[in-house]
C-alpha positions as CSV (number, residue, x, y, z in Angstrom):
1,M,142.5,61.5,73.4
2,S,138.8,60.3,74.3
3,S,136.0,60.7,71.7
4,P,133.4,63.6,72.3
5,V,129.4,63.2,73.5
6,A,126.7,64.5,72.6
7,V,124.5,65.3,74.9
8,S,122.0,65.2,71.8
9,D,122.5,60.9,71.6
10,Q,121.0,60.4,75.2
11,L,118.3,62.2,74.5
12,S,117.5,59.9,71.2
13,G,113.3,58.4,71.3
14,L,112.6,61.3,73.3
15,A,111.5,65.6,73.2
16,G,114.4,67.2,71.6
17,S,115.0,65.1,68.7
18,G,111.9,65.2,66.8
19,V,109.3,62.8,69.3
20,G,106.4,63.9,70.8
21,S,105.2,64.7,74.5
22,A,104.2,60.4,74.5
23,A,107.2,59.4,74.4
24,V,108.8,60.8,77.2
25,L,105.7,60.9,78.7
26,E,106.1,57.5,79.0
27,R,109.2,56.9,79.8
28,Y,108.4,59.3,82.6
29,D,105.8,57.1,84.0
30,Q,108.4,53.8,84.4
31,V,111.6,56.2,85.9
32,L,110.2,59.4,87.4
33,M,108.8,59.1,91.4
34,K,105.8,59.3,91.8
35,T,105.5,62.3,93.7
36,F,104.2,65.3,90.7
37,G,101.7,62.6,89.7
38,T,101.7,62.6,85.7
39,P,102.4,66.0,83.9
40,K,99.9,67.6,82.0
41,R,102.2,68.9,79.0
42,V,106.6,68.3,77.9
43,F,108.1,71.9,77.5
44,V,110.9,71.9,75.2
45,R,111.8,75.9,75.0
46,G,110.8,78.6,76.5
47,E,111.3,83.1,75.6
48,G,109.9,85.6,77.5
49,C,106.7,84.8,78.3
50,Y,106.2,82.0,76.3
51,V,106.7,77.8,76.3
52,W,105.8,75.5,73.9
53,D,105.2,71.7,74.2
54,A,106.8,68.7,72.1
55,E,104.1,69.6,69.4
56,G,104.8,73.1,68.9
57,R,101.6,74.9,70.6
58,R,103.0,78.1,72.5
59,Y,101.2,78.4,76.0
60,L,101.4,82.4,77.6
61,D,103.0,81.8,81.2
62,L,101.4,82.9,83.9
63,L,102.9,81.0,86.3
64,S,106.5,81.2,85.5
65,G,106.9,77.9,87.3
66,L,105.5,79.0,90.4
67,A,107.0,82.6,90.9
68,V,110.8,81.8,89.3
69,N,111.0,83.0,86.3
70,A,110.6,86.6,87.6
71,L,112.9,87.6,84.1
72,G,110.8,84.8,82.2
73,H,112.5,82.0,79.9
74,A,115.8,82.0,78.3
75,H,116.4,86.2,79.1
76,P,119.4,87.1,77.5
77,T,121.4,88.8,80.2
78,V,121.1,86.0,82.9
79,L,121.7,84.0,80.3
80,S,125.2,85.6,79.4
81,A,126.1,86.3,83.3
82,I,125.3,81.8,83.9
83,T,127.6,81.3,80.6
84,G,130.2,83.9,81.0
85,Q,130.5,82.5,84.6
86,I,130.8,79.1,84.4
87,A,132.7,79.2,81.7
88,T,135.5,80.6,84.4
89,L,135.2,79.2,87.6
90,G,131.5,76.8,88.2
91,H,131.9,75.5,91.3
92,V,134.5,75.4,93.9
93,S,133.1,74.3,97.3
94,N,132.8,76.3,100.4
95,F,136.2,76.1,101.2
96,F,136.9,78.4,99.0
97,A,135.2,81.7,98.2
98,T,134.2,83.8,94.6
99,P,133.3,87.3,94.1
100,A,130.1,86.4,92.8
101,Q,129.2,84.6,96.5
102,V,130.4,87.7,98.6
103,A,128.4,90.4,96.6
104,L,125.5,88.9,96.3
105,A,125.7,88.8,99.7
106,D,125.9,91.9,100.0
107,R,123.0,93.1,98.4
108,L,121.0,90.5,100.2
109,V,121.8,91.5,103.5
110,A,121.5,95.8,102.3
111,M,118.3,94.9,100.7
112,A,116.3,92.8,104.1
113,A,118.5,93.9,107.0
114,G,118.0,97.1,106.7
115,H,120.1,99.6,108.9
116,R,121.6,96.6,110.8
117,P,124.8,93.5,110.1
118,G,124.1,91.1,108.7
119,R,125.1,87.3,106.6
120,V,124.1,85.1,104.1
121,F,123.7,81.1,104.2
122,F,123.5,80.6,100.5
123,T,121.4,77.2,99.7
124,N,119.2,75.7,96.7
125,S,115.9,76.6,97.5
126,G,113.4,77.8,99.5
127,T,113.1,74.3,101.4
128,E,116.6,74.9,102.5
129,A,116.8,78.2,103.3
130,N,114.0,77.6,105.8
131,E,116.1,74.5,107.2
132,A,118.8,76.6,107.5
133,A,116.4,79.2,109.8
134,F,114.6,76.2,111.7
135,K,118.6,75.9,112.5
136,I,118.9,78.8,113.7
137,T,116.4,79.1,115.9
138,R,117.5,75.6,117.9
139,L,120.3,77.9,118.9
140,T,118.5,80.1,120.8
141,G,118.4,77.4,123.6
142,R,114.5,77.6,123.1
143,T,112.1,75.6,121.5
144,K,109.3,76.8,120.6
145,I,107.6,78.4,117.2
146,I,105.0,79.8,116.3
147,A,104.0,78.8,112.7
148,C,100.7,79.7,111.0
149,E,97.1,78.2,110.3
150,G,97.5,77.1,105.5
151,A,101.3,78.5,105.7
152,F,103.5,75.8,104.1
153,H,107.4,76.4,104.4
154,G,108.7,73.5,102.3
155,R,108.9,69.5,102.1
156,S,111.6,67.9,103.9
157,M,111.4,67.8,107.4
158,G,112.0,70.6,109.4
159,A,110.4,72.8,106.7
160,L,107.4,70.5,106.9
161,A,107.4,71.0,110.2
162,I,107.1,74.4,110.5
163,T,103.9,74.0,107.3
164,H,100.4,73.5,108.4
165,S,98.5,71.0,106.3
166,A,98.0,67.7,107.6
167,K,98.0,65.9,104.1
168,Y,101.8,67.3,103.5
169,R,102.9,66.5,107.7
170,E,100.5,62.9,108.5
171,P,102.6,60.6,106.7
172,F,105.8,62.1,108.3
173,E,105.6,62.2,111.3
174,P,107.1,62.2,114.1
175,L,108.1,65.6,113.0
176,P,111.1,68.9,114.8
177,G,109.3,70.3,117.6
178,E,107.9,71.7,119.7
179,V,105.6,73.8,116.8
180,T,102.4,75.7,117.7
181,F,100.0,77.1,115.2
182,V,97.6,80.3,115.0
183,P,95.2,81.7,113.1
184,Y,96.9,83.0,110.6
185,G,96.4,86.9,110.4
186,D,94.3,87.3,114.1
187,A,97.0,88.9,115.5
188,D,95.5,88.1,119.2
189,A,95.2,84.7,117.9
190,L,99.6,85.3,117.7
191,A,99.6,87.2,120.8
192,A,98.3,85.0,122.6
193,A,100.5,82.5,121.9
194,V,103.7,83.7,122.6
195,D,105.7,83.3,125.5
196,G,108.5,84.0,127.5
197,E,109.6,80.4,125.7
198,T,109.2,81.1,121.9
199,A,112.3,80.9,120.0
200,A,110.7,81.9,116.3
201,V,107.6,83.0,115.4
202,V,108.2,82.2,111.3
203,V,105.6,83.6,108.5
204,E,104.5,84.5,105.3
205,P,103.6,87.9,104.6
206,I,101.4,86.7,101.8
207,Q,100.5,82.8,102.3
208,G,100.8,82.1,98.4
209,E,99.9,77.9,98.2
210,N,97.1,78.3,100.9
211,G,95.6,80.9,98.3
212,V,97.0,83.9,98.1
213,V,96.1,85.1,101.4
214,V,96.6,88.3,102.2
215,P,96.9,89.5,105.9
216,P,95.4,92.0,107.6
217,A,97.4,95.5,107.3
218,G,99.3,96.4,110.8
219,Y,99.8,92.3,111.2
220,L,104.1,91.5,110.6
221,T,104.3,94.9,112.3
222,R,102.1,92.9,115.9
223,A,104.6,90.0,114.5
224,R,107.6,92.5,115.0
225,E,106.3,93.9,118.5
226,L,105.7,90.5,120.8
227,T,109.0,88.5,120.0
228,A,111.1,91.6,120.8
229,A,108.2,92.0,124.2
230,H,109.7,88.4,124.6
231,G,113.4,87.8,123.0
232,A,111.9,85.8,120.1
233,L,113.4,85.9,116.8
234,L,110.6,87.0,113.9
235,W,111.5,84.6,111.2
236,I,109.8,85.7,107.8
237,D,109.6,83.5,104.8
238,E,109.5,85.9,101.5
239,V,110.3,82.6,99.1
240,Q,107.5,83.0,97.2
241,T,107.1,87.1,98.4
242,G,110.4,88.7,97.3
243,V,113.2,89.9,94.7
244,G,110.1,92.4,92.9
245,R,107.4,89.5,92.8
246,T,104.7,92.0,94.7
247,G,106.4,95.2,93.2
248,D,108.1,96.1,96.7
249,W,112.1,94.1,96.8
250,L,110.4,92.5,100.2
251,V,107.5,93.1,101.0
252,H,107.9,93.0,105.0
253,R,110.8,95.3,104.4
254,A,108.2,97.5,102.5
255,E,105.7,97.6,105.5
256,G,108.6,99.3,107.9
257,V,109.6,95.8,109.2
258,D,112.2,94.2,110.5
259,A,112.8,90.7,110.7
260,D,116.3,88.9,112.8
261,I,115.4,86.6,109.9
262,V,114.5,86.6,106.6
263,T,114.3,83.5,103.6
264,L,114.7,83.6,100.4
265,A,114.9,81.2,96.1
266,K,111.8,81.2,93.5
267,G,112.4,84.3,91.7
268,L,116.0,84.7,93.2
269,G,118.0,82.9,90.2
270,N,115.4,83.0,87.3
271,G,115.1,79.5,87.4
272,F,118.9,78.5,87.9
273,P,118.7,76.7,91.8
274,I,119.3,79.2,94.2
275,G,117.6,80.6,97.9
276,A,119.4,82.3,101.1
277,C,119.1,82.5,105.0
278,V,119.4,86.0,105.4
279,A,120.3,87.3,109.5
280,A,120.0,90.2,111.0
281,G,122.2,91.5,113.9
282,A,122.4,88.7,116.3
283,A,120.8,86.0,114.3
284,A,123.5,86.8,112.7
285,E,125.6,85.3,114.9
286,L,124.0,81.8,115.6
287,L,125.5,79.3,113.3
288,G,128.6,79.1,113.1
289,P,132.0,77.0,111.9
290,G,130.7,73.9,112.3
291,S,127.1,74.3,112.3
292,H,125.8,74.3,108.9
293,G,126.3,73.2,105.8
294,S,125.8,73.0,102.0
295,T,127.9,71.2,98.6
296,F,126.8,73.5,95.9
297,G,125.3,76.4,97.8
298,G,126.3,79.8,97.1
299,N,128.8,78.8,93.9
300,P,129.5,81.2,91.6
301,V,127.3,80.3,88.8
302,A,123.7,80.6,91.6
303,A,125.4,83.4,92.7
304,I,126.1,85.9,88.9
305,A,122.5,84.5,88.6
306,G,121.0,86.0,91.7
307,L,123.3,89.3,90.3
308,A,122.1,89.7,87.0
309,V,118.6,89.4,87.7
310,L,119.0,91.6,90.5
311,A,120.0,94.4,88.2
312,V,117.6,93.5,85.3
313,I,115.2,94.3,87.8
314,E,116.6,97.9,88.5
315,R,118.0,98.6,84.9
316,D,114.3,97.9,83.5
317,G,112.0,99.3,86.5
318,L,110.2,95.8,87.6
319,L,109.0,96.9,90.5
320,A,107.1,99.7,89.4
321,H,106.3,97.5,86.5
322,A,105.2,94.5,88.6
323,T,102.4,96.8,91.0
324,A,100.5,98.8,87.8
325,M,100.8,95.1,86.1
326,G,98.7,93.9,89.4
327,E,96.8,96.4,89.5
328,H,95.9,96.1,85.9
329,L,94.8,92.3,86.1
330,V,93.0,93.2,89.2
331,D,91.0,95.9,87.8
332,A,90.3,93.8,84.4
333,V,89.0,90.9,85.9
334,G,86.5,93.5,88.1
335,R,85.7,94.6,84.9
336,L,84.5,91.2,83.6
337,G,81.6,91.0,85.8
338,H,81.3,87.5,86.3
339,P,79.4,85.6,88.4
340,L,81.1,82.7,89.7
341,V,84.2,85.4,89.9
342,A,84.7,87.4,94.0
343,G,86.9,89.4,93.6
344,V,91.2,89.1,93.3
345,R,93.2,89.3,95.9
346,G,97.2,89.8,96.2
347,R,99.4,92.3,96.3
348,G,102.2,92.8,92.9
349,L,102.4,89.7,89.9
350,L,101.0,87.5,93.1
351,R,97.2,87.0,92.5
352,G,94.7,85.1,93.4
353,I,91.0,85.2,91.6
354,V,88.8,83.9,94.7
355,L,86.2,81.9,92.3
356,T,82.4,81.9,93.3
357,E,82.2,77.4,93.0
358,P,85.1,74.8,93.6
359,I,85.9,75.2,90.3
360,A,89.8,76.1,89.6
361,G,91.4,72.7,89.3
362,A,89.0,72.9,86.3
363,V,90.1,75.8,85.5
364,S,92.7,75.9,84.9
365,D,92.7,72.3,82.8
366,A,90.9,74.6,80.6
367,A,93.4,77.3,80.8
368,L,96.2,75.4,79.9
369,D,94.5,73.6,76.7
370,A,93.4,77.2,75.5
371,G,97.0,78.9,76.3
372,F,97.6,80.1,79.0
373,V,99.5,78.2,81.5
374,I,98.2,79.0,85.6
375,N,97.2,76.9,88.7
376,A,94.9,76.0,91.9
377,P,95.9,76.1,95.0
378,R,93.3,76.1,96.5
379,P,89.4,74.8,95.1
380,D,88.2,78.1,94.6
381,V,91.5,79.9,93.9
382,L,93.2,80.7,90.5
383,R,97.3,81.3,91.3
384,L,99.0,83.7,88.6
385,A,102.2,84.9,89.1
386,P,103.2,85.8,85.9
387,P,107.0,86.8,85.1
388,L,108.0,90.7,86.6
389,I,107.7,91.3,82.4
390,V,104.4,90.4,81.3
391,T,102.4,93.6,79.0
392,A,99.8,94.4,79.9
393,T,98.3,93.3,76.7
394,Q,99.5,88.9,76.9
395,L,97.1,89.6,80.8
396,D,94.9,91.3,78.3
397,G,94.7,88.3,76.6
398,F,94.0,86.1,79.2
399,V,91.2,88.0,81.0
400,A,89.5,88.0,77.5
401,A,89.5,84.2,77.3
402,L,88.6,84.0,81.3
403,P,84.7,84.2,81.2
404,G,85.0,81.0,78.5
405,L,87.4,79.2,80.8
406,L,84.8,80.0,83.3
407,D,82.0,78.9,81.6
408,T,83.2,75.7,80.2
409,A,85.2,74.5,84.2
410,R,81.2,75.1,84.7
411,E,79.6,73.1,83.1
412,G,81.5,70.5,83.0
413,E,81.6,70.2,87.0
414,H,77.6,70.4,86.0
């Protein structure tokens, strides 16, 4: 019999065995590709809405791993579901089916397709879900895609082709075409671009990476009307906004809009990698045997994690809670009356605090030093996407600290 493997031995000399952040960051710089720059902290533990670094300092996590940890860290129901499933059956490949996979697909079809028949392709991330959606659009026989300025749909070649930022796109061009970008939220510009050659319009109901930008009322409805009129697909990317983040399961469904393709990920697995491309109606039949695949997508552990997340959101009334806490945050920040705050935009617990000066990066750094995890997607926007379980007391602690963070950042910039 072989001797047991001690996983802790492989952490020797790194955080987790009593050594602080410096050792981890030194090795990180030597063995990790430099795609993310230098990490700002080394986190070793999480519970609820809090994380701890290698030195034992606690932080209120108001970013949820970029809107991923919808139920916070180490949620007992998700942990129980994952450990129970992996102890029973962890992976079998997509040559075979598992009950968890089918049950989660049922839930997502009901959520995204509404009254129409639908099908799901499971992935490991939002980028991969968008890759599957991109391939679906090609099977319409058309190649023209309308995307939006400010859009972010991922970093793989297909997802990057419909992502607007030049700094992400240009080093990797030529990218898959034919993609036309129109101003986000401009229904007239969209109407001018969509025609009989259009395969799909792809749109985020709220642009998270662009600074939590919300389109005008009726924009998604108009996009549905235009695509239907020209026989094109409406593809809605709810990777960041879906699964309760905004106080509804899906933003577009809450607005009464039917999409042909919906992409999901992030909060669906509460940290366990999972994504989904849900197609409805005729679009659901376009991918056939051999036309796409994934080794890990939809494995039973990921699927059971998704089922657990949905069950907890329902059981604990977290859709209503996300709405209430989002409104509480907006009101509390507004009451500060701080001259550096122009306002708060967003929906539910996806919020952008808009600043009057481009100091968001410095504010984010000051917040981290003070024990709060947020980020700055734009120079003048702070993004908050806390776990859906966040309390008013926790949010109030951040709001109370915010004036000092703003003042510190402005003084540092000047």
